[in-house]
N, C-alpha and C positions, 0 to 999 in steps of 0.2 A: 385715609381716604380725605383728600381736602375738598371742601366745600361745594369750590364750584363743580371741580369734578361731581359730584354728589348731586349735586344742581340737575346738571346734563344732561344725569343718567335719567334721576327718576322723572325728568322734565317729556325726558322720549321714549323711558316706556308709554308716559299717559299718550303724548300725539301718537306712538305708531300701534297699540292699542285701539285708538281710537279711528285711523285713516290711514294704517299699512304701512310698512315701513318704505315701498315704492314708492310712495304716494305722496311724505315727508320726506320735503326736500330739509339741504343744514339750514339754509337761509331762514323755514321754519324753525326747527329749535333754535338757533341764537336770537330770532325775537321773543319768541318765548321764555326763554331764560335771562334778554337783557343784559347780553352781553354782543363782542362784537365778530367777528369770523375767525378772530386771529385769536382769539381767546377758547375759540373749539379746538383748531387746531393745533393749538396748544398743549388741550390732553387728548383727542382722540384724530388719528391719522387719517382717515376716515369714519364712515356710514359703518359701512362691516366689523373697524376695531372699535367703533363703538358695540355697536350689536353682545359681539364680544364681552364687554367691558359690561355690558346691562347682564349677560348672562351670569358674571363671573357673580354681579353683585343678588342675582333675584339669589342663585345658589346659598348666598354669603349669610342670606338675611333669612333664610329656612335654614340653614345651620343656626345660627346662631340662636332662633326661637327654639327651638330640637336644645340646646346646649344650656340652656336657662333650667330646664329639666332635668340636665343628666346631673346634678349634682347637689337637688335635692333629695335632703329623705324621707324616702319612700318607700315603700317596697315594690321591686321588681315589676308585680303585673301592674300597677299601678302607673307606675313613673311611663312602663313603653304605653296604654295607652294614652294618655297624657302628648307620650312624646310622638304618636301616629295622631293622637289630633290637633297638635299645632302642626303638622305638616300638613295635614290634610288642609290646615285653616290657611297658610303663608299660600299655597300653592292655587288653592280655590283666589287670593284678595288679589292675582291677579291675572285668573283664567284668557280674558280678554287676551293684554299680551304674545301667550300659549295660544289660542287658537291664531292670533297674527301671523304666525312662525308656521303652522303647518297648513294654510292658506296658504301663505303667499309663497310659500319653501321659504323660509326671509335665513334661514341659517347657515351660510359659507361653509362647505363640511374642508375641513384644509388640519392640520396635525395639532395645532394647538385649541380647535374645537374639539376632535378628536381626543384629548388628554381632556378637557374638562369636559366631556359626560361621562366617561373610562371614571375620573378622579367623583364626579357626581353617584353613580353606580356600584361602584367602590365604598364608599362611605357608609351608600341604603343597607351591604348587603354587611358589613363591618358594625350597623349598630343593630342591625335586625339581628343576627349572630348572635352579638354576647347578650340583647337583651335575652334572646329565647332562653339561652343556656345557663343563666343566671333564674330562672324563673321552673325549667324542666332540669337543669344538671347532670348528675351525667348519663344518665338512661335517655339520653336527649343526643350525647356526644355521636352516635355513631351517625346520624341521621341531622346532625346541623344544619348540614349546606343543602337539605334538600328542604326541608320547615324552614329555610329561609327562601330561597323560589319560589317557596308557595305565599309565603303571607307575605312574598316579594309582588308577583302573581294577581294576587285578590285582593291587593292595598291599588293595583294599575287598571287590573277590571274596573274596579268602584271609581276611578277618576278619573279613566274615560268617558263616564256617565257625569260625570258633574262638573266634566271641562266640553265637552265636545257635546253633550244631549243635555246640557243646559237643566238635571236635577236635582233640584235643593234637595240635600238630604243635612240629615243631623250629627253630624264627626266623632260626639261625643258619641252616641250609639254605635255608630258606625262599625269607628272605631277599639268601641267591646266588644259588639259581633264578632267582627274579625279576629278577635284575638280568643274567644270563645268558642270559633271554629278552631283555633289553632289545636285546641284543650283538645278538641273529638282526635284532632288529626294524625296530633303527638302519641295521641294514648292508641290509637291504634297501627303507628311509624312502629313503636317499643313491642306491642303484642303482639305482629306477622313473622321476626324475628329475616322479614328479607334482607336483601344484601341492596345498599345506598347506591343510589346512582349517580351523586354528584361526592362521591367520594373528594375525600381532604387537597389530595393530589392534586384534581383536575379544577378545584377554585382557585388551588395554589397559582394553577398557568393560568386560569384565566384572571383575575389580580393580579397577576406581575408588575412591576416597574421595569425595565431595566433601567442599568443607572449610569447611561446619557439622559434619559428622558428627566429622569429625577433631578441631576445635576443641572440640564437646563429650570426645570420650575425652584432651583433651587437656588437657582439666577437670579430668577424674572424675579421672584417675591424679592429677591434681596434688593433688587436698585426699585422695585416699588415701596418699602419698609419708609418712614418714617420719626424710627424706632431706634438709635444706634447699637441697642444692646444686641435688639433683633436679628438687624444685620449683621454681628459681631456672628451670633451664634448662625444664624444660615449659610455663611460663609467659612463658618470650620467643620458643618456637618459636608459640603457642600467638597472642601480641602481633602475631608478624611474619602468622601467616596470617590473619590480622582486615584486613589491612591491604588494600589494591587494589593493590599491587605489592608482593610480599612481596619480601625479602633473600632469595638464596639459598645468601648463604653465609654469612651467621647461621645459619640454619635448619640447613645442615651441622653446622656448628662444636660450636651449642649438643646433633645431635644428635652427637654424637661421646663427646659428654660423660655418655650416657645408656648406650654399650650394655656395659656392664658387668652391667645388671639383664636377666637373663634375660625376668621378666615384663613388658619393655615390650619389646623384639624385634616382636610384632606389627607393634605404631605406627608402630614406624621402618621397618619395610618399610613403612605404608598411606603414612608418609612423602613415602618415596625419588622419588619419581612429581613431587613438589615441587621437586626438588633438582633436576633435568637438565631 
């Protein structure tokens, strides 16, 4: 992302949080950024396009913070606790912006927004299921997606309290508290012998991304990146997916080239089903 583009996004987030999306004009944004309107429209076709870019930027900030813990040499339990704490911290940092979106119903519902929100959900589910399996091992496997949805529900209920009710909570304690409750729930699930509600095939349907949509996302990511190696890897993956029989080994190889870029992790997560 170019510095001027980042400046517009971060300045707009503050203005929208303070004044509201509808009450903030492009003129106010450019004045606050000390740029011309022409410079603004060079990066964003409209305020709606800017809002979408802010959401992407916001998601990437959260994911980058979580990803810093991903490669830390920590036991799975402690790693998950720290990632949940990071997620709470990053979301809370911009809670006024989230409240503005809810209050004004500012998000335009379209295919791009729907795709981004699905990416965010998919990435959360994959993170939670991966960590839960590392902590609890094979006994949790039949219930992995039920446990994933349970912790996801816990997490979002507390987020509503933090963001909408404006109740301050200790994020380190909260993330530890939630994981301890998961210990109790997982023990109960494994002992119960009950049939899981969310079987693997149901989750695969929920998290599936159509090839055409993936190709569109790959093309968009390729057009945005300034790194030539990243662009080549994205283009090769797109070309493979467009074939009648994509070569999994080629896709895997190109995906390995992209893993260092946190902004591409949601896309890589969606691609994984085409490499197994």
